[in-house]
C-alpha positions in Angstrom: 80.1 167.4 90.5 82.6 165.2 92.5 84.2 163.7 89.4 85.0 167.2 88.0 86.4 168.2 91.4 88.8 165.3 91.3 90.0 165.9 87.7 93.0 168.1 87.1 93.0 170.9 84.6 95.1 168.9 82.2 92.5 166.1 82.2 89.7 168.6 81.8 91.4 170.1 78.8 92.0 166.7 77.4 88.3 165.9 77.8 87.4 169.2 76.1 89.8 168.3 73.3 88.2 164.9 73.0 84.8 166.5 72.8 86.0 169.0 70.2 87.6 166.1 68.3 84.3 164.2 68.4 82.4 167.3 67.4 84.8 167.8 64.5 84.8 164.1 63.7 81.1 163.9 63.2 80.8 166.5 60.3 84.2 165.3 59.0 83.0 161.8 59.0 79.8 162.8 57.2 81.8 164.8 54.7 84.2 162.0 54.1 81.3 159.6 53.8 79.6 161.8 51.3 82.8 162.4 49.4 83.6 158.7 49.3 80.0 158.0 48.2 80.3 160.6 45.5 83.6 159.2 44.4 82.1 155.7 44.4 79.1 156.9 42.4 81.4 158.7 39.9 83.5 155.5 39.6 80.5 153.4 39.1 79.3 155.8 36.3 82.7 155.7 34.8 82.7 151.9 35.0 79.3 151.9 33.2 80.3 154.3 30.5 82.2 151.7 28.3 79.3 149.2 28.3 76.9 152.0 27.4 79.2 153.2 24.6 79.5 149.6 23.3 75.7 149.2 23.3 75.2 152.5 21.4 77.9 151.4 18.9 76.1 148.1 18.4 72.8 150.0 17.9 74.4 152.2 15.3 75.8 149.3 13.3 72.5 147.5 13.7 70.6 150.5 12.3 73.0 150.6 9.3 72.5 146.9 8.7 68.7 147.4 8.9 68.8 150.0 6.2 71.0 148.0 3.9 69.0 144.9 4.5 65.8 146.7 3.6 67.4 148.0 0.4 68.7 144.6 -0.5 65.4 142.9 0.1 63.8 145.7 -1.9 65.9 144.9 -4.9 68.7 147.5 -4.6 71.8 145.4 -5.3 74.0 148.4 -5.1 73.3 148.8 -1.4 73.2 145.1 -1.0 76.9 144.9 -1.7 77.6 147.0 1.3 75.6 144.8 3.8 78.4 142.2 4.4 80.7 144.9 5.6 78.0 146.3 7.9 77.3 142.8 9.2 81.0 142.2 10.0 81.1 145.6 11.8 78.0 144.7 13.8 79.5 141.3 14.7 82.7 143.1 15.8 80.6 145.5 17.9 78.8 142.7 19.6 82.1 140.9 20.4 83.7 144.1 21.8 80.5 144.8 23.8 80.6 141.3 25.2 84.2 141.8 26.3 83.3 145.2 27.8 80.4 143.7 29.7 82.7 141.1 31.2 85.3 143.7 32.2 82.7 146.0 33.8 81.0 143.0 35.5 77.6 144.0 34.1 74.8 142.6 36.3 72.9 139.5 35.4 69.8 141.2 34.1 71.4 143.4 31.4 73.9 140.6 30.5 71.1 138.1 30.0 69.1 140.6 27.8 72.3 141.2 25.8 72.8 137.5 25.3 69.2 137.1 24.1 69.7 140.1 21.7 72.8 138.4 20.3 70.9 135.2 19.7 68.1 137.1 18.0 70.7 138.9 15.9 72.2 135.6 14.7 68.8 134.3 13.7 67.9 137.6 12.0 71.2 137.7 10.1 70.7 134.2 8.7 67.2 135.1 7.6 68.4 138.3 5.9 71.3 136.5 4.3 69.0 133.8 2.9 66.6 136.5 1.7 63.7 134.7 3.4 62.2 137.9 4.8 60.2 140.5 3.2 61.4 144.1 3.6 58.7 145.0 6.2 59.5 141.8 8.2 63.2 142.6 8.2 62.5 146.1 9.2 60.2 145.0 12.0 62.6 142.4 13.4 65.6 144.8 13.1 63.5 147.5 14.9 62.6 145.0 17.7 66.3 144.1 18.1 67.2 147.8 18.3 64.5 148.3 20.9 66.0 145.4 22.9 69.5 146.9 22.7 68.1 150.3 23.8 66.4 148.6 26.7 69.7 147.1 27.7 71.2 150.6 27.6 68.4 151.9 29.8 69.0 149.2 32.3 72.7 150.1 32.3 71.8 153.7 32.9 69.8 152.7 35.9 72.2 150.2 37.3 75.3 152.5 37.1 73.4 155.5 38.5 73.6 157.8 35.4 70.1 159.0 36.0 70.9 160.2 39.5 74.1 162.0 38.7 74.5 165.0 41.1 76.0 167.4 38.4 73.3 169.1 36.3 75.5 169.5 33.3 76.5 165.9 33.4 72.9 164.8 33.8 71.9 166.9 30.8 74.8 165.3 28.8 73.7 161.8 29.9 70.1 162.5 28.9 71.2 163.8 25.5 73.9 161.3 24.6 72.5 158.1 26.2 68.7 158.7 26.0 67.4 161.1 23.4 70.2 160.9 20.9 69.9 157.1 20.5 66.2 157.4 20.1 66.7 160.2 17.5 69.1 157.9 15.7 66.6 155.1 15.8 63.9 157.2 14.3 66.3 158.5 11.6 67.3 155.0 10.9 63.7 154.0 10.4 63.3 157.0 8.1 66.4 155.8 6.2 65.3 152.2 5.9 61.7 152.8 5.1 62.4 155.7 2.8 65.1 153.7 1.0 62.7 150.9 0.4 60.0 153.1 -0.9 62.4 154.9 -3.2 63.7 151.5 -4.4 60.2 150.5 -5.3 59.3 154.0 -6.6 56.1 153.7 -4.8 54.8 155.3 -1.5 51.5 154.0 -0.5 49.3 156.1 1.8 50.0 154.0 4.9 53.7 154.3 4.2 53.3 158.0 3.8 51.5 158.2 7.1 54.1 156.1 8.8 56.8 158.4 7.4 55.0 161.5 8.6 54.7 160.1 12.1 58.4 159.3 12.1 59.1 162.7 10.8 57.1 164.3 13.6 58.9 162.1 16.2 62.3 163.0 14.8 61.4 166.6 15.2 60.4 166.2 18.8 63.5 164.1 19.6 65.7 166.6 17.8 64.4 169.4 20.0 64.9 167.4 23.2 68.4 166.2 22.2 69.8 169.5 21.2 68.2 171.3 24.2 69.9 168.8 26.5 73.2 169.3 24.6 72.9 173.1 24.9 72.2 173.0 28.6 75.1 170.6 29.2 77.5 172.8 27.3 76.1 175.9 29.1 76.7 174.3 32.5 80.2 173.0 31.7 82.6 175.1 29.6 84.8 172.1 28.8 81.9 170.3 27.3 81.1 173.4 25.2 84.6 173.5 23.9 84.7 169.8 23.1 81.2 169.4 21.6 79.9 172.7 20.3 81.1 172.3 16.7 79.8 168.7 16.4 76.5 169.6 17.9 76.1 172.4 15.4 77.1 170.1 12.5 74.7 167.4 13.6 71.9 169.9 14.1 72.3 171.1 10.5 72.6 167.5 9.2 69.4 166.5 11.0 67.6 169.5 9.6 68.9 168.7 6.1 67.9 165.0 6.5 64.4 166.0 7.5 64.2 168.3 4.4 65.5 165.3 2.3 62.7 163.1 3.6 60.1 165.8 3.0 61.4 166.6 -0.5 62.0 163.1 -1.7 58.9 161.4 -0.2 56.4 163.3 1.7 56.1 166.4 -0.6 57.2 164.7 -3.9 54.6 164.2 -6.6 56.8 161.5 -8.1 59.2 159.1 -6.4 62.4 159.8 -8.5 65.1 160.3 -5.9 67.8 157.7 -6.2 67.8 155.4 -3.1 71.5 155.6 -2.9 71.5 159.4 -2.5 68.7 159.2 0.1 70.5 156.5 2.0 73.8 158.3 1.9 72.3 161.5 3.1 70.6 160.0 6.1 73.6 157.7 6.7 75.9 160.7 6.9 73.5 162.3 9.4 73.4 159.1 11.5 77.2 158.8 11.3 77.6 162.4 12.4 75.1 161.8 15.2 76.9 158.6 16.2 80.2 160.5 16.2 78.6 163.2 18.4 77.3 160.5 20.8 80.7 158.8 20.9 82.3 162.2 21.6 79.7 163.0 24.2 80.2 159.6 25.9 83.9 160.1 25.8 83.5 163.6 27.3 81.2 162.0 29.8 83.7 159.4 30.7 86.4 162.1 30.9 84.2 164.3 33.1 83.5 161.4 35.4 87.2 160.5 35.6 88.0 164.2 36.3 85.3 164.3 38.9 86.7 161.2 40.6 90.2 162.8 40.5 88.8 166.2 41.7 86.8 164.6 44.4 89.8 162.6 45.6 92.0 165.7 45.4 89.3 167.7 47.3 89.0 165.0 49.9 92.8 164.8 50.3 93.0 168.6 50.6 90.1 168.6 53.1 91.6 165.8 55.1 95.1 167.4 54.9 93.6 170.7 56.0 91.8 169.0 58.8 94.9 167.2 59.9 96.9 170.4 59.7 94.2 172.2 61.7 94.1 169.3 64.2 97.9 169.6 64.6 97.8 173.3 64.9 94.8 173.0 67.4 96.8 170.4 69.3 99.9 172.6 69.4 97.9 175.7 70.4 96.0 173.6 73.0 99.3 172.4 74.5 100.6 176.0 74.6 97.3 177.2 76.1 97.2 174.4 78.6 100.8 175.1 79.7 100.1 178.8 79.8 97.3 178.0 82.3 98.6 175.0 84.2 102.1 176.4 84.9 100.9 179.7 86.4 98.3 177.7 88.3 101.0 175.4 89.6 102.9 178.5 90.7 99.7 179.8 92.4 99.1 176.4 94.0 102.8 176.4 95.2 102.4 179.9 96.6 99.1 178.9 98.3 100.6 175.7 99.6 103.5 177.7 101.1 101.1 180.0 102.8 99.0 177.1 104.0 102.3 175.5 105.4 102.9 178.8 107.2 105.7 180.1 105.0 105.1 183.8 104.4 108.6 184.5 103.3 110.0 184.4 99.8 110.2 187.0 97.1 107.5 187.9 94.5 107.7 186.1 91.2 106.9 187.7 87.8 103.4 187.1 86.5 101.2 188.0 83.6 98.2 190.3 83.3 95.6 187.6 82.6 93.3 186.0 85.1 95.9 183.6 86.5 98.4 186.4 86.7 96.0 188.5 88.6 95.4 185.5 90.9 99.1 185.1 91.6 99.4 188.9 92.2 96.5 188.7 94.6 98.1 185.8 96.4 101.4 187.7 96.7 99.6 190.7 98.0 97.8 188.5 100.5 101.1 187.1 101.7 102.5 190.6 102.1 99.4 191.6 104.1 99.4 188.5 106.2 102.9 189.0 107.5 102.0 191.9 109.9 98.7 190.3 110.7 100.3 187.1 111.7 102.9 189.0 113.8 100.1 190.7 115.7 98.2 187.5 116.1 101.2 185.8 117.4 101.8 188.5 120.0 98.2 188.6 120.9 98.0 184.8 121.2 101.0 184.7 123.5 99.4 187.4 125.7 96.0 185.6 125.7 97.8 182.4 126.7 99.5 184.1 129.6 96.3 185.7 130.8 94.3 182.5 130.4 96.9 180.6 132.4 96.6 183.2 135.3 92.8 183.0 135.1 93.0 179.3 135.2 95.2 179.3 138.3 93.0 181.8 140.1 89.9 179.7 139.3 91.6 176.6 140.6 92.4 178.4 143.9 88.8 179.8 144.1 87.5 176.3 143.3 89.5 174.8 146.2 88.3 177.4 148.7 84.7 177.0 147.5 84.9 173.3 147.8 86.2 173.7 151.4 83.4 176.1 152.3 80.9 173.7 150.7 82.2 170.9 152.9 81.8 173.0 156.1 78.3 174.0 155.1 77.5 170.4 154.4 78.7 169.4 157.9 76.7 172.3 159.4 73.6 171.2 157.5 74.1 167.7 158.8 74.3 169.0 162.4 71.2 171.1 161.9 69.4 168.1 160.6 70.4 166.1 163.7 69.4 169.0 166.0 66.1 169.3 164.1 65.5 165.6 164.6 66.3 165.9 168.4 64.0 168.9 168.8 61.3 167.2 166.8 61.7 164.1 169.1 61.5 166.3 172.2 58.4 167.9 170.8 56.9 164.5 170.1 57.8 163.4 173.7 56.2 166.5 175.2 53.2 165.9 173.0 53.0 162.3 174.3 53.5 163.4 177.9 50.7 166.0 177.5 48.5 163.3 176.0 49.3 161.0 179.0 48.6 163.8 181.5 45.3 164.4 179.8 44.6 160.7 179.9 45.5 160.6 183.6 43.2 163.5 184.2 40.5 161.6 182.5 41.3 158.5 184.5 41.3 160.6 187.8 37.9 161.9 186.8 36.7 158.4 186.2 38.1 157.5 189.7 35.8 160.1 191.2 33.0 158.7 189.4 33.9 155.2 190.8 33.7 156.7 194.3 30.3 158.0 193.5 29.4 154.6 192.1 30.6 152.9 195.3 28.4 155.1 197.3 25.4 154.2 195.1 26.3 150.5 195.5 26.4 150.9 199.3 22.9 152.4 199.2 21.7 149.6 196.9 23.2 147.0 199.2 21.2 148.4 202.0 18.1 148.2 200.0 19.0 144.6 198.9 19.3 143.6 202.7 15.9 145.0 203.3 14.5 143.1 200.3 16.1 139.9 201.5 14.5 140.5 205.0 11.1 140.8 203.3 11.8 137.5 201.3 12.8 135.8 204.6 9.6 136.8 206.3 7.6 135.7 203.2 9.3 132.3 203.4 8.5 132.0 207.0 4.9 132.8 206.5 4.8 130.4 203.5 6.2 127.7 205.8 3.5 128.4 208.4 0.8 128.3 205.7 2.2 125.1 204.3 2.2 123.7 207.9 -1.4 124.7 208.3 -2.2 123.2 205.0 -0.6 119.9 206.0 -2.6 119.9 209.2 -5.8 120.5 207.4 -4.8 117.8 204.8 -4.2 115.4 207.6 -7.6 116.2 208.9 -9.1 115.6 205.6 -7.9 112.1 205.4 -7.6 110.4 202.0 -9.2 113.3 200.2 -6.6 115.7 201.4 -3.7 113.3 200.8 -2.8 115.0 197.5 -3.1 118.4 198.9 -1.0 117.3 201.9 1.7 116.1 199.5 1.6 119.5 197.7 1.6 121.3 201.0 4.6 119.2 202.0 6.4 120.1 199.0 5.5 123.8 199.4 6.7 123.6 202.9 9.9 122.0 201.8 10.3 124.7 199.3 9.5 127.4 201.8 12.1 125.8 204.1 14.7 125.9 201.4 13.7 129.4 200.5 14.1 130.5 204.1 17.5 128.7 204.3 18.6 130.4 201.1 17.3 133.8 202.2 19.2 133.4 205.4 22.3 132.6 203.5 21.7 135.5 201.1 21.1 137.7 204.0 24.3 136.6 205.6 26.2 137.3 202.4 24.4 140.6 201.8 25.2 141.6 205.3 28.8 140.8 204.7 28.7 142.6 201.4 27.0 145.6 203.0 29.7 145.7 205.6 32.4 145.5 202.9 30.6 148.0 200.8 30.5 150.3 203.7 34.2 149.8 204.2 34.7 150.4 200.5 32.6 153.4 200.6 34.7 154.8 203.4 37.8 154.1 201.4 36.1 155.5 198.2 35.3 158.6 200.1 39.0 158.9 201.1 40.1 158.1 197.5 37.6 160.6 196.1 39.1 163.4 198.1 42.6 162.2 197.0 41.5 161.9 193.3 40.1 165.4 193.4 43.5 166.6 194.4 45.2 164.4 191.8 42.8 165.8 189.1 43.7 169.3 190.0 47.4 168.5 190.0 47.1 166.7 186.6 45.2 169.6 185.1 48.0 171.9 186.2 50.6 169.4 184.7 48.6 169.2 181.5 48.6 173.0 181.1 52.4 173.1 181.7 53.0 170.2 179.2 50.8 171.9 176.6 52.9 175.0 176.9 56.1 172.8 176.7 54.6 171.1 173.6 53.8 174.4 171.9 57.2 175.7 172.7 58.9 172.5 171.4 56.7 172.8 168.3 57.8 176.4 167.7 61.4 175.4 168.4 61.2 172.5 166.0 59.8 174.8 163.3 62.6 177.3 163.9 65.3 174.7 163.8 63.7 173.3 160.6 63.8 176.7 159.0 67.4 177.1 160.1 68.1 173.7 158.6 66.4 174.6 155.3 68.4 177.8 155.2 71.6 175.9 155.8 70.6 173.4 153.2 69.9 176.2 150.7 73.3 177.8 151.6 74.9 174.4 151.0 73.2 174.0 147.7 74.1 177.5 146.6 77.7 176.8 147.7 77.8 173.6 145.8 76.4 175.4 142.7 79.0 178.1 143.2 81.6 175.3 143.4 80.2 173.8 140.2 80.3 177.2 138.5 83.8 177.7 139.7 84.8 174.3 138.4 83.1 175.2 135.1 85.0 178.5 135.1 88.2 176.6 135.8 87.4 174.2 133.0 86.6 177.1 130.7 89.8 178.8 131.7 91.7 175.6 131.0 89.9 175.4 127.6 90.7 179.0 126.9 94.3 178.2 127.9 94.3 175.2 125.6 92.8 177.3 122.8 95.3 180.0 123.5 98.1 177.4 123.3 96.6 176.1 120.0 96.4 179.7 118.8 100.0 180.2 119.7 100.9 177.0 117.9 98.7 178.0 114.9 100.4 181.4 114.8 103.8 179.6 115.1 103.0 177.9 111.8 103.6 181.0 109.9 107.3 181.9 109.3 107.7 185.5 108.6 111.3 185.1 107.5 113.2 182.1 106.1 115.2 181.8 109.3 112.3 182.3 111.7 112.8 180.2 114.8 109.1 179.2 115.3 108.5 175.6 114.6 106.0 174.5 112.0 102.8 172.9 113.3 100.5 170.7 111.2 98.6 172.7 108.6 95.1 173.9 109.5 93.8 173.4 106.0 94.6 170.7 103.4 94.5 171.4 99.7 92.4 169.0 97.8 
């Protein structure tokens, strides 16, 4: 890629470092994000622990007040004397919980439910204090208020993320202390309140017994769930086991004893004789032990959450410190590695640049055994081997330059002589072309003369024919004279006949007048015919005489033309031979001209080749000079006298 070709090794290593940093930053960022989220979750749970403890403490005091209220409304004044202290403790728990809610910034939903529960408590407390409620009503309203407080606790568990805690032991502890243990305490509180009422009345109706049996069964189930969760939490966290094991065992025994107390005093008893105070104190002791266990568990939970936050922060700090240390070490090692590569490469580049500049001198420098060291060793070895090669090339280049200069000079002389020869042949070709034109013109003239002689022979022959024609004209003129004589005699006879006709018409008188007129006209015509015939005869006679004279002259010309025809035929034969000879001579001269032209073309081509050879020799000389200059670039020794030429290669 062009961009990578332009980047230096330092920039490439920096890019690789950035890529490695990004690759490390991604999981590091995810780890830091997860760690911070885990810390935030633990802090949120730790923030929610005090409100949850306050709610559980209020539930515990409300359960005590429920039992005492049921006993008081049932007629047990001994327990009734203890109710005001329980009321004051419950009011104090509500006040502390309200402060805890404000400090923890409990959300609007649980805070509003808590305010409604406090309002219900005030109403309920007034009714109990005024003894306006029957024991079952008091028990029911107390139970509803406890359920409302437990619902607030459940909302707090959900809001502060206790139910999604990532630690299994902590999750089991939360399930035991914040979910099943409060429910177990609620059911034990119901057993305490209802049982105390029945014992105070010394009567257990069947529906009451059934209700107690159902509560007893539910207590058994919650007991199993609660202590199973405690056992798993202590098994998963040794510190929890050390802090809670004794209390868990004590509460387990107390719950079992309380169940036996309920069974012995109420469910299995034939008579209701157990004092309510003993029953109440037995279950109250169990509830107080369970409450202490819950308080200790919540305190352990809060401590575990705080320890987790501290441990997570410490782990995050150690991880970030380790990463920072690793980044510093990687950066330091990267700088060392980059320098271990770039510096030898710079040395290799310097050596290659020196060789490129023609400096083959210098001493070998120490180098390592890695790839770059081997590269420098190979370059130094190349420089050592180039020295004799360059010396040989320099000598050979100078010899080639000298030989090419001699070849170029010889080619220049040969080119000059060839050009002179080509000029002479060109002039000879021009002369041959003129001679060819002259011979061709003579041949054309001889051909024209031959044609004229042949035409003259034809004309002479035609002259002989004219003589023959003149002889025929002379004979025809004689015949015409005879015919004219006949016409003259006919005209004479016609005139005589017309005269006779006129005489006869005169004799006839008037009847022959018309005939006489016609005869007169015929006679006139005969006279004119005779006159014309005479004139024609005279002319024909003259013509005949002239024709005779022409015939005599034609006879003489005929004999002369016969001689001329014979002479012209001999001239025609000679001119034909001359024409053929001229034609042959013209063809020969044309062939000679073509040969001279071809020789001229060949000479010109030879001249062009010689010029090309001269140009090639000059090019070879120039290349030899460049080779000499190129060889002069290399300096075999520091004080080599050869001047440096521009480098043939440029390092990019």
